N, C-alpha and C positions, 0 to 999 in steps of 0.2 A: 464696706461692711461685709464680713464673711457670711457665707450661707450656712444655715443649720437645718438638718433634717429632723423633723419632729414626728414621732409616731402618734397618730390620733386613732384611738381604739385599738383592738376590737371591743374592749370594754370601756364605755364612757357613760357618764350620767345622763346624757341626752339620747343615748342609743338604747332602745328596748331590745335590739338584737345585735349580734356581733358583726361589725363592719370596720375595716381597717383603711386608714388613709396615710400614705407617706407624704407629709407636707414639707416642702422646702421653703424656708422663710428667710427673709433678709430684712433685718430691722423691724420685726413684727409684721411684715407684709409677706403674704404668701406669694411665692413666685412660680411654684408648680405643685400639682397634687396628683397622686397616683392611687386610685382606689384598688383594694384587694379584698376578696372574700373567699369562702370555702371552709368556714368553721363549723357549719351545721348541716353539711350535705347528708341527705338521707336515702338517696337512690330510689325515690318513689316511682319514677318512670319505669324502672326495670321490673317492678312488680307486675306490670301489665303482661310480661312474658309468661308468668306462671300463675296468674290469678284470673278466674272467670271474669269476662268483661262486665257481667252484671254486678259483680262484687267490687269492681274498681271505683264505683261511685263513692263508696265510703273512703277510699284512698285519696282520690283527687280532692274531696272536700277537706282533707287534712293537709293539702299543700299549703294552705293558709287559712286560719280561722276567720280573719277579718273579711275576706272576700270568698268564703267557702261556697256561698250560694251561687256565685258566678262560675266557679270551677265546676261544680256539679251540673250547672245549666249548660255550659259549653260542651262538656263531655257527653251529656245525654243528647243534646242537639246533634252532635256529630254522629253518634251511633244511630240515632233515629234517621238521619239522612242516608246513612249506609244501608239501613234496613228498609228505606223508603216508607217510613211510618209518618203519618200526619197526626199530631196530637190534638185533643179536643180544644176548642176555642177557650173554654173556661180555664184550662190548664195554662194556656199561653199567657192569659192576663194575670193569673195567680203568680206565675214565674216573674212577671214584671214587678208586681207588688212586693214580693219578698226580695227581689234584687235591689229595688230602690230603698227598701228598709236597710239593707246591708250597706248601700252607698251612704245613707244618712249616718249610720253609726260609725262607719269608717272615717268619714270627713269630720264628724264631731270628735272622734278620738284624736285625729290629727290636730284639729284646732286647739284642743286642750293641751296636747303635748307641746305644740309650737309655743303656746303662751307660757307654759311651764319652763321651756328652754330659755325664755327671755326673763324669767323671774317674775312673771305676771301670774302669781298663784291664785289670786281671787278670780281672774278670768278662767284659768284652768278649771277651777272647781265649778264655776257657773256653767261652763260648756259641758262638762261631764255630767252635771245634774240634768241638763237637757237630754243628753244622750241616754240617760237611764230610762226615759220614757220610751225610747225606741227599743231598748233591750227588753223592757217589760212587754212591749207588743210582740216581739219575737217569741218570748217565752209563752205568752198567752195563746199565740196562734200556731206555733210549731212545736212547743214543748221544750225548746232549748233557746238559750240566749244568744249563742254565737254560731255553732254549727247546726243548721236548721234541719238538714236531712229530709227535705220535702220532695226533692226531685227523684223520679224513677224514669227508666227508659220507657217512653210511651205517655208521659204526663207527670202528674204530681200525686202524692199519696195523702195530702191533707187539704181540707177545704176551709172556707170561711163561712160561718153562719151569720145571720143578720145581727145578732148581738155583738159578735166580734167586729163586724164591719162598722157598726155604730161606735164601738169603743175606739177603733183605729181613727175614725173621722174626728172624734172628740180630742184624742191625744195629739193628733197632728195639728189641730187648730191651736192647742196650747203650745206645741213646739214652735209653730210659726210666730205666735205672740212673743214667746221668750227670745227667739232669735231676732225679732224686730227690736226688742229691748236691748239686745247685746250688739246690734249692728254698729252703732256709733262707737262703742268701745273697740270692736274688732277692726273696723275700717278707718276710724278717724282719730284714734288715740295718738297723741304726739310721740310718746316713747316708742310705741309699736311701729309708727311710720318711720321714725328715725332709724330703727333697727332693720327695716325691711326695704325701704325705697332706695333704688339704685344699687342694691346688694345682689350679687350673683346674677348679673344680667346675662340673658341668653337671647340672641336675636332669633327671629322666626326662620331665617334662612339656615342658620347654624343648627337650630332645633330640628329642622327637616333633614338636614344633611346627616345629623347624628342618629336619626331614627327615633327621636323622643316620642313620648306618648302621654295621653291624658292631660291633666291640669298643667304639667310642665310644658307641653306643646301648645295647649290653648292659652296659657298665660303669656306665650310669645306671639300671639296674634294669629295662630293657625287654627281654623275652625274644623278640626277633625275629631269625630266622635263615632265610634263603631255602632252606637245605637241608631244612627241614621241609616244603617243597613236594613233596619226594620225587622230584625229577628224577634222571636217570641211575639209580643203584641205591640212592640214599639212603633211598627209601621202604621198602627191605627191611632196613635197618640200624637198630640200637637206639641212640638218642642223644637228648639234650635240649640246648637252647641253654645255653651257659655265661653266667651272669648274676651281676653284682656290683651292690651297691646304692648305694655312696657317691658315684659320679659324678665322682671326682677322678682324678688321674694314677695313683695307686696302684691304684684299681679297674680302670682300663683295662689296666694292666700285668698285674694278676692274671688278668683275662679271657684275655689272650693266653697267659700261662703255662699256665693250665688248658686252653686250646684246643690247646696242643701235646700235652698228655697225651690229650686227646680224639681228636685226629687219629691218634695211635698206635693207639688202640683201634679207630677206624673202619677203618684199614688192616687190622688183624688180623681184624676181622669180615669185611671184603670178601674177604680171602685165604681165610678158612675157608669162605665161601659161593661162591667163584669157580666158576661153572659151566663145563662143557666146551662146545665148539661153535665155530661160525664167529666171525670177528672183524668181518666187514663184509658188508653186502648191496649188491648192484649197484643203482645209482641211475640212472634215466633221466629225461630231460626237464628243463625249466627251472621254477624256482619262480614261483608267481603268488599274489598276495594280500598281506596285511600281518599282522605278528605282533609281539607284545611278549613278550620272554622275560627271566627273572631268574635269576641264580645267586648264590651266596654266595662272594665272593672273600675273601682273607685280611683285607682292609680293610672288607669289608661287601658290601651288595647292589650288583650290577652289572646294569644294564638295557640290553638291546638292542632297538631298534625297527628292523624291516626291512620295506620295501615293495618288492614284486617285480611285474614286469609280463609275465612269461612269456617274456622274452628271457634271454640269458646275462648281461646287466648288471642290477644292482639299481637300482631307481629311487631308493631312499633308505636309507641306513644311519645310524642315530643311536645313539650310545653314551653312557650316563650312568654314570660311575664313582663308587665310594664316596668318594673324596677330594673330588670336586666337591660331594658332599652334606655332607661334614664340615667343609670349610674355613670356611663362615659361622659355625660354632660358636666359632671362635677369637675373634670379636668379643665374645663373651659370657664366654669362659673367662679371657681375659687381663686385663680391667680389675680393679684391686685387687691384682694380683700385683706383686711386686718385679721390677725389670728383670732381675735375675739368674735369675729363674724362667722367663723367656720361652722359652729353648731347650728346657727340659724340657716345658713345657706344649705347645709347638708339636710336638715329637716325639711326644707322647702320642697324637696322632691318627694317627700313622704316615702322613704325607702322601706321596702319590705324584704328582708333577707330570707325569711321563711319561704316566700314565693320564689325568690331568685334561685335558691339552692335546692329546693325540692327534696 
């Protein structure tokens, strides 16, 4: 049978953002896949050369809306380290709470899109209905549903009052109940298992060799999670990375589902231990030196490299996002798959082109 090259994307119904795949197929079976991107590059890193480092928080938040909280968190942590600033304990816990709220709404967004890609529209609507509760919490506590803008260099600029804490606890209890009701459908439905089990398999050794991150890595049996570094207040909370062993689309789905439950627990722990005190410390001077920082975004490890020269402009800002680390794995997941499985395997890495191209 002759080989045929089929372009997949950059515009496709299952892709919220432009990503292109050159698929070589033989009798409906993919024999090779070559990803390509570069359609929405914005040059945000370069802005650090000409923009006051204090005003770069608003820029890095817009690298990606879905994980904007983590982008501003890692940026502020990096500058605070260069300035040798220790932020108040209450600010560290508040950063964890809003970070986990972002992880929740990101994973629920993905679960809905994944169900929709398989034509499971009722599940898509049920999951996004749950997600609305998280978005409402974001709006009630930060004033925005997606880009929260709570981080500043030296701490946070918003607090939680007792009424808001009580509301968060109530809403998260309802989210847990609703996710428990959906668990059987998400993890045990026959059609969903047929479409995901044994599809897009990535072994742990290969995932490590390719430098994969987040649920893609943990779904292949590697228990690596940057939150274990203990940044912000994670070092004072009790949790272990969620790991599944099979390395297929089902494992990656199960990791994200279990991480939703884990995030609910982390928020509860952070609220229980939330200390009293100030939200921010005054910061003086300009950063000098260089630093590498890592945090765990919903899609995996995010790395920031910053080099500062003692002026208000940074000399270099470099961002490595988890999708950039996970896209090469598609060249190993897709060969051997039927053409109809490509959208499911592609979505299983939860690609974020906005993050990747910046």
